[in-house]
C-alpha positions in Angstrom: 12.0 21.3 -21.1 11.2 19.1 -18.1 8.1 19.8 -15.9 7.4 18.7 -12.4 4.6 16.1 -12.5 2.9 14.5 -9.4 1.4 11.0 -9.7 -2.3 11.3 -8.7 -2.1 7.8 -7.2 1.0 7.7 -5.0 1.8 11.4 -5.0 5.4 10.9 -6.1 6.7 14.1 -7.8 8.9 13.5 -10.8 10.4 15.6 -13.6 9.0 14.6 -17.0 10.3 15.9 -20.3 7.7 17.9 -22.3 8.0 15.5 -25.2 5.8 13.1 -23.2 3.2 15.9 -22.8 -0.3 14.4 -22.9 0.9 10.8 -23.2 -0.2 7.8 -21.1 2.2 5.4 -19.3 3.0 3.8 -16.0 4.2 5.7 -12.9 7.8 4.7 -12.1 7.0 4.5 -8.4 3.6 2.8 -8.0 3.3 1.2 -11.5 -0.3 2.5 -12.0 -1.4 4.1 -15.2 -0.9 7.9 -15.5 -1.5 10.5 -18.1 1.0 13.3 -18.3 -0.7 16.7 -18.5 -0.5 18.6 -21.8 2.4 20.8 -20.8 3.1 22.1 -24.3 1.3 25.2 -25.5 -1.1 24.8 -28.4 1.4 26.6 -30.6 3.8 23.6 -30.3 1.2 21.1 -31.5 2.8 21.0 -35.0 6.2 20.2 -33.5 4.7 17.2 -31.6 3.0 16.1 -34.9 6.3 16.2 -36.8 8.1 14.3 -34.0 5.5 11.6 -34.2 5.9 11.3 -38.0 9.7 11.1 -37.6 9.3 8.2 -35.2 7.1 6.4 -37.7 7.2 2.6 -37.6 10.5 2.5 -35.8 8.9 3.5 -32.5 10.4 5.6 -29.7 14.1 6.4 -29.6 15.9 6.7 -26.3 19.7 6.7 -26.1 20.1 4.9 -29.4 17.6 2.2 -28.5 14.3 1.8 -30.4 11.0 1.0 -28.8 7.7 0.3 -30.5 4.1 0.8 -29.4 2.5 1.8 -26.1 4.4 -0.9 -24.1 7.6 0.6 -25.4 6.5 4.1 -24.4 5.8 2.9 -20.9 9.4 1.6 -20.6 10.7 4.9 -22.1 8.6 7.0 -19.7 9.9 4.9 -16.7 13.4 5.3 -18.0 13.2 9.0 -18.4 11.6 9.4 -15.0 14.4 7.4 -13.4 17.1 9.4 -15.1 15.6 12.8 -14.2 14.7 12.0 -10.6 18.1 13.2 -9.4 17.4 16.5 -11.2 13.9 16.6 -9.7 15.4 16.3 -6.2 17.8 19.2 -6.9 15.0 21.3 -8.5 12.7 20.7 -5.5 15.5 21.6 -3.1 15.9 24.9 -4.9 12.2 25.7 -5.3 10.8 24.3 -2.1 13.8 23.6 0.3 14.2 20.6 2.6 10.4 20.3 3.0 10.2 19.3 -0.7 12.8 16.6 -0.3 10.9 15.3 2.8 7.7 15.1 0.7 9.5 13.1 -2.0 10.8 10.7 0.6 7.4 10.3 2.2 5.8 9.7 -1.1 8.3 7.0 -2.0 7.8 5.3 1.4 4.1 5.5 1.0 4.3 3.8 -2.4 6.5 1.0 -0.9 3.9 0.6 1.9 1.0 0.4 -0.6 2.9 -2.3 -2.6 3.3 -4.4 0.6 -0.4 -4.2 1.3 -1.4 -5.1 -2.2 0.8 -8.2 -2.1 -0.8 -9.2 1.3 -4.3 -8.5 -0.1 -3.6 -10.7 -3.1 -2.5 -13.5 -0.7 -5.7 -13.0 1.4 -7.9 -13.2 -1.6 -6.2 -16.3 -2.9 -6.7 -17.9 0.5 -10.4 -16.9 0.4 -10.7 -18.4 -3.1 -9.5 -21.8 -1.8 -11.3 -21.8 1.6 -14.4 -19.8 0.8 -13.6 -17.0 3.3 -10.7 -15.0 4.6 -8.5 -16.6 7.3 -9.5 -16.1 10.9 -7.6 -13.3 12.6 -6.3 -15.9 15.1 -6.4 -19.7 15.4 -7.4 -21.1 18.7 -6.5 -24.3 20.6 -9.3 -26.5 22.0 -9.0 -24.7 25.3 -9.2 -21.2 23.7 -5.5 -20.5 23.8 -4.5 -18.1 20.9 -2.2 -20.0 18.6 -1.3 -18.1 15.4 -2.1 -14.9 13.5 -3.6 -14.8 10.1 -0.2 -13.6 8.8 1.1 -17.1 9.4 -1.8 -18.8 7.6 -1.4 -16.8 4.4 2.4 -17.4 4.1 2.0 -20.1 1.3 0.1 -17.5 -0.7 2.8 -15.0 -0.3 5.4 -17.4 -1.6 6.7 -18.7 1.8 5.6 -22.3 1.8 8.9 -23.5 3.2 8.7 -21.1 6.1 5.0 -22.0 6.7 6.0 -25.7 6.9 8.4 -25.0 9.7 5.7 -23.7 12.0 4.1 -26.1 14.5 0.5 -24.9 14.2 -0.5 -27.0 17.2 1.7 -24.9 19.5 1.3 -21.2 20.3 3.2 -18.6 18.3 5.2 -18.0 21.5 6.5 -21.6 22.0 10.2 -22.0 21.9 10.3 -23.6 18.4 7.8 -21.1 16.8 9.6 -18.1 18.3 12.7 -18.9 16.4 10.8 -18.3 13.2 10.0 -14.7 14.1 13.5 -13.8 12.8 12.4 -14.9 9.3 10.0 -12.1 8.9 8.8 -11.7 5.3 9.5 -8.3 3.9 5.9 -7.8 2.9 5.0 -7.5 6.6 7.7 -5.0 7.4 6.5 -1.4 7.1 9.1 0.8 5.3 8.2 3.7 7.5 8.8 1.8 10.8 11.8 2.7 12.9 14.8 0.4 13.2 13.8 -0.3 16.8 10.6 -2.0 15.6 12.5 -5.2 15.1 10.1 -7.9 13.9 6.9 -6.0 14.7 4.3 -5.4 12.0 2.0 -2.5 11.5 -0.4 -4.2 9.1 -3.6 -5.3 10.8 -7.2 -6.3 10.2 -10.2 -4.6 11.7 -12.2 -7.1 13.7 -15.5 -7.2 15.5 -19.2 -7.0 14.8 -20.1 -5.5 11.4 -16.6 -6.0 10.0 -15.1 -8.5 7.6 -13.9 -10.4 10.6 -16.9 -10.7 13.0 -16.9 -13.0 16.1 -18.9 -15.7 14.2 -16.1 -16.2 11.6 -14.6 -14.2 8.7 -16.4 -13.3 5.6 -15.1 -13.7 2.1 -15.2 -11.4 -0.9 -18.5 -12.9 -1.9 -19.9 -11.8 1.5 -19.3 -8.1 0.8 -22.4 -6.3 -0.4 -20.9 -2.8 -0.3 -18.5 -1.7 -3.1 -15.4 -3.9 -2.7 -13.4 -0.8 -3.9 -14.7 1.1 -0.8 -14.3 -1.7 1.8 -11.1 -1.9 3.7 -9.4 -5.3 4.0 -6.1 -4.5 5.7 -5.0 -1.2 7.3 -1.8 0.3 8.6 -2.1 0.7 12.3 -0.7 3.8 14.0 1.3 1.4 16.2 1.0 -2.3 17.0 -2.1 -3.2 19.0 0.4 -4.0 21.7 3.9 -2.4 21.9 5.5 -5.8 21.2 3.4 -7.2 18.5 5.7 -9.6 16.5 4.4 -10.5 13.1 3.4 -14.0 14.1 1.6 -12.8 17.3 -2.2 -12.7 17.2 -3.4 -9.1 17.4 -5.4 -6.7 15.3 -7.6 -3.6 15.7 -10.9 -3.9 17.5 -13.6 -2.0 15.7 -15.5 -1.5 19.0 -12.7 0.5 20.6 -11.3 2.3 17.6 -11.6 6.1 17.4 -11.7 5.7 13.5 -9.6 8.9 13.3 -6.8 8.9 10.9 -3.6 9.6 12.9 -5.0 8.1 16.0 -5.4 4.3 15.5 -4.6 4.4 11.8 -1.5 5.9 10.3 -0.3 9.1 11.9 2.8 9.4 14.1 3.9 7.2 16.9 6.6 7.8 19.5 6.7 8.4 23.2 6.3 4.9 24.7 7.5 3.2 21.5 11.2 2.3 22.1 13.4 4.2 19.7 10.7 6.6 18.7 10.6 7.1 15.0 7.6 8.2 12.9 4.9 6.5 10.9 3.0 8.0 7.9 2.4 11.7 8.1 -1.0 13.2 7.3 -2.7 9.9 6.6 -2.5 6.1 6.5 -2.2 3.4 3.9 -4.7 0.6 3.5 -5.9 -1.9 0.9 -9.5 -2.6 -0.1 -11.2 -5.9 -0.9 -10.6 -5.5 -4.6 -6.8 -5.6 -3.9 -6.0 -1.9 -4.6 -3.8 0.1 -2.2 -5.3 3.3 -0.9 -4.2 6.4 0.8 -6.5 7.4 3.7 -6.3 11.2 4.1 -6.2 12.5 7.6 -9.2 14.7 6.7 -11.5 11.7 6.4 -14.4 12.0 8.8 -14.6 9.2 11.4 -18.1 8.3 10.0 -16.5 7.8 6.6 -13.8 5.6 8.0 -16.4 3.5 9.8 -18.3 3.2 6.5 -15.1 2.0 4.8 -14.7 -0.7 7.4 -18.2 -2.2 7.3 -18.7 -4.6 4.4 -22.5 -4.5 4.5 -23.3 -1.1 5.7 -24.9 0.3 2.5 -23.6 3.8 3.2 -23.4 4.8 -0.4 -20.0 6.5 -0.3 -19.1 8.9 -3.2 -16.8 7.6 -5.9 -14.0 9.9 -5.0 -13.9 9.1 -1.3 -10.5 7.4 -1.7 -9.1 9.5 -4.5 
């Protein structure tokens, strides 16, 4: 008998057969380790034991194929989850109506957004390993003219060396030659929840300013963080671009001094109104990634003081372990 299970990390709801009750594997959506609750009643424990003995050294069986060990179980769990997802959608529709379907869709998009941020964070940390600090939010010409965003500087670490080589880093992002490259936007910078009207805009931004990872004197690196790296935000999902036409190569990030630090205002939430084409951003929260490279879901119930503490790398606020759970 299948049961509805919700991943504690990405919140994706999936139907899982009770034969995987109490087992550990990987979430088919976010890839993080999960443990399926013990759905079976204690009276069925002997049946589970017998099934385990029957498998023996041959491993798990699924559709005539044999798998061995925990790695095999993870593949089996992912396969079962993928097969039953259609049934899960139908079941959710029956039980919870269209709102249930909307929740499933939001969870899937949230997982996609988190994976984008984790890839970008990995590139940022690789850059920091080579240069001793994170890239500057913007490169400047000798006369102070803004040239390029940090998103261009980390392209080689995202696997886009050829695209990076096409940029003229001595010219502004808005020069004729550089503007042609905007149309080659990496998928990692494209938010899966942005409207089609967003074009080549990005919603992934740094938080800059005094007391952040990116202060006026120059960016810090992972070694400069004295707070818990798992509780220090590296990149966030902005509620809308810092300007309404922020192309991915254009310098522009969130200013800590002017942020409200309220989820749904300058982070996550919904956008519309003045944004051409309307559309919606994440509902009830925002995605982000911490210095340790782990994607996070920032609940809309987080207090502004907590958000500020998550932004500061040396604040010593002593946040609880479950602040991002």
